[in-house]
C-alpha positions in Angstrom: 73.7 94.7 71.4 74.4 95.4 75.0 72.2 93.5 77.4 70.7 95.5 80.3 72.2 94.7 83.7 70.0 93.7 86.6 67.8 96.6 87.6 68.4 98.5 84.4 65.3 99.2 82.3 64.9 97.9 78.8 63.9 101.3 77.6 65.2 104.4 79.4 64.2 107.9 78.3 65.3 111.1 79.8 64.2 114.7 79.1 62.4 113.8 75.8 61.1 116.9 74.1 59.2 117.0 70.8 58.3 120.2 69.1 56.6 121.1 65.8 57.4 124.7 65.0 56.6 126.6 68.1 54.3 123.9 69.5 55.6 121.6 72.2 54.0 118.2 71.7 56.1 116.3 74.3 57.6 118.3 77.2 60.7 116.9 78.9 59.4 113.4 79.6 61.3 110.8 81.6 60.3 107.1 81.1 61.6 103.8 82.3 60.2 100.5 81.1 61.3 97.3 82.7 61.8 94.2 80.6 59.0 91.7 80.7 56.3 94.2 81.6 53.4 96.0 79.9 53.7 99.8 80.3 50.7 101.9 79.4 50.5 105.5 78.1 47.1 107.3 78.2 45.9 110.8 77.9 43.2 113.0 76.3 43.1 113.7 72.6 46.1 115.8 71.6 48.1 114.9 74.7 51.2 113.9 72.7 51.0 110.1 72.8 51.7 109.4 69.2 54.3 112.1 69.1 56.2 110.2 71.8 55.9 106.9 70.0 57.2 108.6 66.8 60.2 110.0 68.7 61.0 106.7 70.4 61.0 104.7 67.1 62.9 107.3 65.1 60.1 108.7 62.9 60.4 112.1 64.6 63.6 113.8 65.7 63.3 115.0 69.3 64.3 118.6 70.1 66.0 117.4 73.3 66.6 114.3 75.4 68.1 110.9 74.9 66.8 107.3 74.5 68.6 104.2 75.7 67.3 100.7 74.6 68.9 97.5 75.9 71.7 99.6 77.4 72.6 101.3 74.1 72.0 105.0 73.2 69.7 104.9 70.2 68.9 108.6 70.1 70.4 109.2 66.7 69.5 106.0 65.0 67.1 105.7 62.0 63.9 103.7 62.4 65.2 100.6 60.6 68.3 100.5 62.8 66.1 100.7 65.9 63.9 97.9 64.5 67.0 95.7 63.9 67.9 96.1 67.6 64.5 94.8 68.6 62.3 97.9 68.8 59.0 97.3 66.8 55.8 99.4 66.5 52.4 99.4 65.0 50.5 102.4 63.7 47.0 103.8 64.4 45.9 102.8 60.9 46.5 99.1 60.5 48.9 99.6 57.5 48.4 96.1 56.0 49.0 95.5 52.3 45.5 94.9 50.9 46.8 92.8 47.9 48.7 90.4 50.1 47.3 87.7 52.4 47.7 87.9 56.1 50.5 85.4 55.9 52.3 87.3 53.1 52.0 90.5 55.1 53.8 88.9 58.0 56.4 87.3 55.7 57.2 90.7 54.2 57.6 92.3 57.6 59.9 89.5 58.8 62.5 90.0 56.1 65.8 91.4 57.4 67.1 93.0 54.2 70.8 93.6 54.2 73.5 93.7 51.5 74.4 90.1 52.1 70.7 88.9 52.0 70.1 90.9 48.8 73.1 89.2 47.2 71.9 85.8 48.3 68.5 86.5 46.7 70.2 87.7 43.5 72.2 84.5 43.1 69.9 82.1 45.0 66.4 83.3 44.1 64.7 80.1 45.3 66.0 80.5 48.8 63.0 79.8 51.1 62.2 82.5 53.6 62.9 82.0 57.3 59.4 81.4 58.7 60.4 81.2 62.4 59.2 84.6 63.4 56.1 84.5 61.1 54.9 81.1 62.4 55.4 82.3 66.0 53.6 85.6 65.4 50.7 83.8 63.7 50.4 81.5 66.8 50.7 84.3 69.3 48.0 86.4 67.6 45.7 83.6 66.9 45.7 84.1 63.1 45.8 80.5 62.0 42.3 80.6 60.6 42.9 83.7 58.4 46.5 83.2 57.1 45.3 82.8 53.5 42.7 85.6 53.6 43.2 89.2 52.4 42.8 92.1 54.9 39.6 93.2 53.3 38.0 89.8 54.0 38.6 89.6 57.7 37.1 91.4 60.7 38.6 94.6 62.2 39.6 92.7 65.3 41.6 90.2 63.2 43.1 93.0 61.1 44.3 94.7 64.3 45.8 91.4 65.4 47.4 91.0 62.0 49.0 94.4 62.4 50.4 93.3 65.8 51.6 90.1 64.1 53.5 92.1 61.5 55.3 93.9 64.3 56.0 90.6 66.1 57.2 88.7 63.0 60.7 90.0 63.5 60.7 88.8 67.1 61.3 92.1 68.8 62.2 92.7 72.5 59.9 95.6 72.8 56.7 96.4 70.8 55.0 99.8 70.8 51.3 99.5 70.1 49.6 102.7 69.0 45.8 102.5 69.6 45.4 98.8 68.8 41.9 98.7 70.3 40.5 101.6 68.3 37.2 100.6 66.7 37.0 97.2 68.4 33.8 96.0 70.1 33.9 94.7 73.7 34.5 91.0 72.8 37.3 92.0 70.4 38.9 94.2 73.0 38.8 91.5 75.6 40.5 89.1 73.1 43.1 91.7 72.4 43.8 92.1 76.1 44.3 88.4 76.6 46.7 88.3 73.7 48.6 91.3 74.9 49.0 89.9 78.5 50.5 86.7 77.1 53.3 88.6 75.4 55.5 89.3 78.4 54.1 86.4 80.5 54.6 83.6 78.0 56.8 85.0 75.2 59.2 87.4 76.9 58.1 90.4 74.8 57.9 93.8 76.6 54.9 95.9 75.6 54.4 99.7 75.5 50.6 100.2 75.0 49.1 103.5 73.9 45.3 103.4 73.9 42.2 105.3 74.9 40.3 102.1 75.9 40.6 102.7 79.6 39.2 99.3 80.5 41.8 97.6 78.3 44.8 99.6 79.6 43.9 99.4 83.3 43.3 95.6 83.0 46.5 94.6 81.3 49.2 97.2 82.3 51.7 96.9 85.1 52.5 100.6 85.1 51.1 103.6 83.4 51.9 107.2 82.6 49.2 109.8 81.9 50.0 112.7 79.5 48.1 116.0 79.2 49.3 118.7 76.8 52.6 116.8 76.4 53.4 116.7 80.1 53.2 113.8 82.5 50.5 114.5 85.1 50.5 111.1 86.8 52.2 107.7 86.9 51.9 104.4 88.8 50.0 101.2 88.9 46.5 101.0 87.4 44.9 101.2 90.9 46.8 104.4 91.6 46.0 106.0 88.2 42.3 105.1 88.4 41.6 107.2 91.5 44.1 110.0 90.8 42.3 113.4 90.8 44.6 114.8 88.2 43.7 112.1 85.8 40.0 112.5 86.5 40.3 116.2 85.9 42.2 115.7 82.6 39.5 113.3 81.3 36.4 114.9 82.7 37.3 118.4 83.6 38.8 120.2 80.6 38.2 117.5 78.1 35.2 115.6 76.7 34.7 112.4 78.6 36.0 109.4 76.7 38.3 111.2 74.3 41.8 109.8 74.1 
C-alpha cells in the first residue's frame, strides 16, 4: 500500500455522487480526511450520510467520482479489498453474532482469510488464532469485563463498543462509525466520546464519525461536514459549524429539531 506523503490526506474523495434510480442521495461531494484526526459527518434525517459511508466502503457503487485511500485509488475495489487496506466500518445496527461471546465476535472479525490461510487451517487445524488485534481492541474499547458474555447479556453501550471493537480488531488505519451513539444515554455517550478521542491521540487510528448526537460530534471532532439532501451545506471546525446559519436552518428550519 502506498503511504500518503506529507500534506496528503489519508482519505481523499472528489465528486462523489450516489444515485438510486432517479434519486440523488449524494451530490458531487468532495472530502479530505487527514491522518490522525476525527472527522464528523452530520445532517438531518435522509441527508445521505449512510449512502456516503456505503459508497466509501464499497457497499454501493457511486454514479460518479473517485476515492483515494492511503495514496491509492480504491474506487473500483470490493469491500473486502478496502478492508484489507485498512478501511473498516461499523453499521447502524450493531451486527454482532448473538450466539458468540464478545471475544469470539472480535476473533471472527480479526481473521484475514486468504487462500494461504485456508490451506494452513486445512492441514494445521490446531493453529492458534493471532490475538494481537483482538486483545488491543478489547483494551481500547474497555471490554475486558464482558469478553465471555453474549451480546444479549450486556448493555447497549457495551454492545456498541463491541461493534466498534469488531471493526478495530483488524487494526485499521481508518474506521468509519455509522451512528455509534444511537440509543445511548448521556453517561454511555460520554464514555463513547472518551473512547473515540483516544483512537487518534493514543492509537493512531483515524476516525470518520457519522452521528446525530450533536453534543458527541461537536465535542470529539476536529473537522465536520454538514449534509442536507445529499449536498454539503457547511464545513469547518465544531465552533464554526455550531453557529453557521445554514446548519441551524437545516436542523430547525425545514426539519424537525433533533432529527439526524
